[in-house]
C-alpha positions as CSV (number, residue, x, y, z in Angstrom):
1,Q,89.9,-23.8,80.2
2,V,88.4,-26.5,78.0
3,Q,84.9,-27.4,79.0
4,L,82.1,-29.5,77.5
5,V,78.6,-29.2,78.8
6,E,75.9,-31.7,77.8
7,S,72.2,-30.9,78.0
8,G,68.9,-32.1,76.6
9,G,68.5,-35.4,78.4
10,G,65.3,-36.5,80.0
11,L,62.5,-39.1,80.2
12,V,60.9,-40.1,76.9
13,Q,58.6,-43.0,75.9
14,P,59.7,-45.7,73.4
15,G,59.6,-44.4,69.9
16,G,60.1,-40.8,71.0
17,S,62.9,-38.4,70.2
18,L,65.4,-36.2,72.0
19,R,68.1,-33.9,70.9
20,L,71.3,-33.7,73.0
21,S,73.5,-30.7,72.9
22,C,77.2,-30.4,73.7
23,A,78.4,-26.9,74.1
24,V,82.1,-26.5,73.8
25,Y,84.1,-23.8,75.6
26,G,87.8,-23.1,75.4
27,F,88.5,-24.4,71.9
28,I,86.9,-24.3,68.4
29,L,85.5,-27.3,66.8
30,D,87.6,-27.0,63.6
31,Y,90.5,-28.9,65.1
32,Y,88.7,-31.5,67.1
33,A,86.7,-34.7,66.8
34,I,83.7,-34.8,69.0
35,G,82.3,-38.2,70.2
36,W,79.2,-39.2,71.9
37,F,79.4,-42.0,74.4
38,R,76.9,-43.6,76.7
39,Q,77.1,-45.8,79.8
40,A,74.2,-47.7,81.2
41,P,74.2,-49.2,84.8
42,E,76.3,-52.2,85.1
43,K,77.5,-51.9,81.5
44,E,80.7,-50.6,80.0
45,R,80.9,-47.3,78.3
46,E,80.3,-47.5,74.5
47,G,80.8,-45.2,71.6
48,V,77.6,-44.0,70.0
49,S,78.6,-41.5,67.3
50,C,81.5,-39.1,66.4
51,F,82.2,-36.3,64.0
52,S,85.7,-35.5,62.8
53,S,86.5,-31.9,61.6
54,N,89.5,-32.8,59.5
55,D,87.4,-34.6,56.9
56,N,83.8,-34.1,58.1
57,S,83.5,-37.8,58.6
58,T,80.9,-39.3,60.9
59,Y,80.6,-42.6,62.7
60,Y,77.6,-44.4,64.1
61,A,77.4,-47.5,66.2
62,D,75.4,-50.2,64.5
63,S,72.9,-50.1,67.4
64,V,71.9,-46.5,66.6
65,K,72.6,-46.3,62.8
66,G,69.6,-44.9,61.0
67,R,68.1,-43.5,64.2
68,F,70.7,-41.0,65.5
69,T,72.3,-38.1,63.7
70,I,75.3,-36.1,64.8
71,S,75.6,-32.5,63.6
72,V,77.6,-29.4,64.4
73,D,76.8,-25.7,64.6
74,N,80.1,-23.9,64.3
75,A,78.7,-20.5,65.0
76,K,77.5,-21.7,68.3
77,N,80.4,-24.1,69.0
78,T,77.9,-26.8,69.7
79,V,77.5,-30.4,68.7
80,Y,74.2,-32.1,68.6
81,L,73.0,-35.7,68.7
82,Q,69.5,-36.1,67.4
83,M,68.0,-39.3,68.7
84,N,64.9,-40.7,67.0
85,S,62.9,-43.9,67.5
86,L,64.3,-44.3,71.0
87,K,64.3,-47.7,72.6
88,P,64.5,-48.8,76.2
89,E,68.0,-50.1,75.6
90,D,69.1,-46.5,74.7
91,T,68.7,-45.6,78.4
92,A,72.1,-44.4,79.7
93,V,74.1,-41.4,80.7
94,Y,75.3,-39.8,77.6
95,Y,78.6,-38.0,77.4
96,C,80.3,-35.9,74.8
97,A,84.1,-35.9,74.5
98,A,86.7,-34.1,72.4
99,A,89.9,-35.4,70.7
100,H,92.3,-33.3,68.8
101,I,92.3,-34.3,65.1
102,A,96.1,-34.9,65.3
103,G,95.6,-37.2,68.3
104,T,94.1,-40.5,69.0
105,T,92.5,-40.1,72.4
106,Y,89.6,-38.2,73.9
107,D,91.2,-35.8,76.3
108,Y,88.1,-33.8,77.4
109,W,84.8,-35.0,78.7
110,G,81.5,-33.5,79.7
111,Q,79.6,-34.3,82.9
112,G,76.9,-36.3,81.2
113,T,73.2,-36.1,80.7
114,Q,70.7,-38.8,81.6
115,V,68.5,-40.3,79.0
116,T,65.7,-42.6,80.1
117,V,63.4,-44.4,77.7
118,S,60.5,-46.0,79.4
119,S,56.8,-46.4,79.1
């Protein structure tokens, strides 16, 4: 059974840092792209970052470029999102999702982890 489990969220002051983890069960990362998404109250879900295993490419939304870094630990089957210089507008529930590299849609989603940036 495919399962993605996010962790690492919490409350942090502006300018602080958090590292989110996405532990993957039921498949290996070699054949999947992993995306990080976020959804704030009364706002639509937006893509934040993604990593594609087929060519080791990465993507970052303009709003987080230079502040967030996506990485993967294949031995632990875990994807990370390092978030630095956090801003109040980063406050959201963060989700990780998986898409097969031969596909075009994200088929598997985690339960989400809350990130709150506030003084």
